[in-house]
N, C-alpha and C positions, 0 to 999 in steps of 0.2 A: 342427616339427611330427614330422618322420620321426625326427628324432634320439629325441625323446620315447618315440614308438613301439618304436623300438629298445631304447631303455634300460627300456621297460615290461616286454619279453619276455625282458630279460637279468635283470631283478630277479624274474622270476614264480616261480622255485623259492623265494626268500625270501617272496615274499607268500603263496605256498600255504602255507607253512609256519607263518608268521604266522597265517594263518585258521585253520587247523587247530587252532592252541593256543587262539584266541578261541573255536572251537566246543567245544572240551574243557570251556571254564570255564561256557558258557552252555547246553550241551543240557540240562541238569538241570531249567533253569528251563522249558522247553518240554515236557520229559517230565513234569513236574508240572502243566504248565497241561492238557496231553492227558488225563492221568489225572482231574484234576479236573472237566475237561468231559464225559469219559464217566458220571463219575459222577453229575455233574447230570443229564444226557439220561436215564439208565437210571433214577434216582430219581424222575425226574419221571413215567418212562413206569409206574414203579409205583404211582404214584398214581393215576395215572390210570385203571390196572386196578382198584384197590381203589375207587374212587368212582364208577368207569363213567360218567365225563365224556363230554359229547357232542364230536362232530368239532369242531364250531365253539370250543368251550372249550379242546380240546385244542391246537387250532391257533393259539390267542390264545398260549396259554401257552410252546409251542413257540417261536413267533415273538419272545418276551420272553427265553427263554433263549438262542436264538440270537443275538439281538443283545447278552445279556451275554458272551456267549464270543468274539463278534469284537470289542466293546469291549475286554474284557479284554488280548487278543491285541497292541491295538493300543497301547495304554497301556504294556505291559510290554514291547513290542518297541521303541518309540520310547525308552523309560526306558533299557533296555540299548545301545540303538545311541548315541545321544548321548554317554551317559557314555563308553563305549568311543571313540568318533570324536574327543572332545576328548583322551584320551590318546593316540589315534594320529597326531592331526594333525602335531603337532611332530616326534614319533619318526620317524615314516613318510614325510616331507615331507623329512628331513635325508638320507634312503637314495634319493630319488626313486621313492617307492612309493606307490601310491594309498592314501589313507586311508580311501575310499568302500567298497573292497571287504569289509572285516569288517560294515559296515551292511548291505551287499548279501546277505550270507549269514545275517544275523539275519532279513531279511526273508523269505527262502527258507525258513526255518526256521518262522517264523510262517504262511507260504503254505500248506506240508505240514500242520501243525497244524491249521490252519481247513479245509483240504479233507477231512481223516480225518473231523473231528468234523461236517462237512455233510454228508459222504455218510453217517455213523450216523445223523445226525437224518432225513435223507431217507428210509432205511430204516425208520425205526421210526415215522415220522408218519402220519398217518391216510391210507386209500387216497384219500379224496376229495380230496386237495391235490397237485398236480402239482410237480415240480422240475425245475428248467431248469438242467442241469449247465454249459450254454454260458454262461449269464447269472453262475452262481456262480464259474466259472472266471474270466470277465469282471471283477468285483468284488473278486476275491481277487487279480488282477494290478494293479487299479488300488489295492487297500491295500496290497500289497507296493510299489509305486512310492511311493506316499503315505510308508510309511515311511521308505523312504530319504532321500526329499527332507527330509521335516520334521526327520528325526533330524541331518542335516547342519547345517539351520538353528538349530536347538537347542543342537547342540554348539558352534558358533560364537558363538551369545548366551552360553555358559557362560563365554567366555573375557571377555565383556564384564561380565554380571552375575555377581557372587559367589554370590549365593544363588538361583541361578537353578533349583534342583532345589525348592525350597519353591513360587516359582512354577509350576514345572510340577505339581506333586501339587493344588494349588488349583486350575488349571486343569482338570485332569482330574478333580476333584470335581464342579466346577460342570458339565463336560461331560456328567458321567452321568445327570444329571438333565435334561437339555437333547437327548438323543438317545432314540431309541423302544426303552427297557427298561421303563420306570415306566409308560409308557403307548403306546398303538398308535395312529398317525395316522388320522383318518377318510378315507372314499373323497373327499367334496367338503372341500378343504384350507380352512382359514381364513388371517387373515393374520399371525398368530401362527406358523400352521405354516409358511408361505412364508418367515417372517424365521427360525426355527430352521432351514429348510433350507440356509440359508445356510452353515451349519457344515460342513465339509467331512468332518468325524467322521460326522454324522448321514449324510450322503450314502453312506459304506461301510456303517456299520451298518444302516440300513434298505434299502438294496440287497441286501446280502448275505442279510441273514433273508427278505426278500421274495423272493429267487430259489429259497430253500431251501422256503419254506413255500408261496408261491403262483405260483412258476414263474416263466414270462418276462414277466410284466406288468410287473416291475421295470425293462424296458429301454425302457419306452414313453416316458418322459419325456426326448426328445431334446436339449432345450434344459438341461437338468440336467446332462447330462454332457459338455455343450460347457462349462457354468461350472466343473465340475469340473478339466477339462483345463486351461482358463485359468488357474484358481487356482494348479495345479501349475506352470505356465510362469511364473508370477509368482513363485511360491517359488524356480525356478530363478535367475531373475534376482537375485532378495533374497539369494540363498547365493553367487551371482558378488560383489556388491557386498561383500558381508560378508567372502569372503575376500580382496578386496583392502585393504579396511579394516584388516582385522587384520595382515594383511602389513605394511602400511606403519605400522601403530601399534608392531609389534614391533620392525621396522628405525629408528622414530625412537626408542623406548625403549634399543634397544640403542646408538644414536649419543650418546643422552643419556648413557647410562651410562659410555660411552669418554670423552666430554666431560669429566664429572664427573672422571673417573680424571687424565685429563691436568692439568684445574686444581687437582686435589690435589698431584699430583707437582710441578707449575709451583711451586705456592705454598709446596711443602716445600723446593725448590732455592733459592728465592730467600729464604725464613727463614733456612736454611743459609748463603747468599752473606751477606745482611745482616749476620746474626751473625758469619760470617768477618771481613767489614770492620770490624764494629766494634770487634772484639777485636783487629784489625790496627792501626786508629787509635789504640786506648787504648794499645798498647803504643809506638806513635810519640809520644804525648803523655807518655807517661812518661817515654820516655829524653830528649824534649826537656828536662822539669821536672829530671831528674837532671843534664844537661847545664849548665843555667841556676843550679842549686844549686852545683855545681861551680866554675863561675866565679867566683860571690860568694864563694865559701869563700876 
């Protein structure tokens, strides 16, 4: 344990350099997401000024746009994170550097993006609605942790499933329709609403939008917070198991490769030996035949 800590700090300069390179590759995505989010919010405010919508109507549409922004950042961040994690896993493991750190950097970028957009929405929304910054920060922290944990899970699954990207896009498309973007949950939840709430992305999207538009009311459901924390703990356990499985799988594959090479060399050597023995025996038989012919003559 102590050796790993010492090794980590010894390789920290290399880790920082690696993270900076990753940051240079991905910052454009988050800058673009920030610009698109600002355009969406300002465009929606312009429509409100033209149509003179009521505060309730403005609150509903701002809720939808906020949910869309949070959902988009989650999908983008998880995709970039697990793609890079799969590439970094084998490389950084060889140098005893944590491959999770670039994922954390991506999650922090998503946090900053969503926080800036949340403040803009809070400033432009109707005065009748209150914003809870503490609730917003809490949900954004939970979102960042979720991005880091689930990206590791998906990155490890990509070692096992070759077409995992297709599966991820299908899951994201389905998730778009079952989180509160196209619909807003009612005050009295039905059985269907409770089933949809089992989705952890629903928790993050709904909680973030609710904390910006409606304030601290998003923190009232204590059992729901406990459920999400337990879900993250379960995903950490699954990640631990997947890391062990992939490590043993790679080790077995490496051993199988070495065994096949050894068998190939052994068969080649045996073949050459048999061929040499066959030639030698043929020469001996030929000499014996020549001797017999000479005697007969």
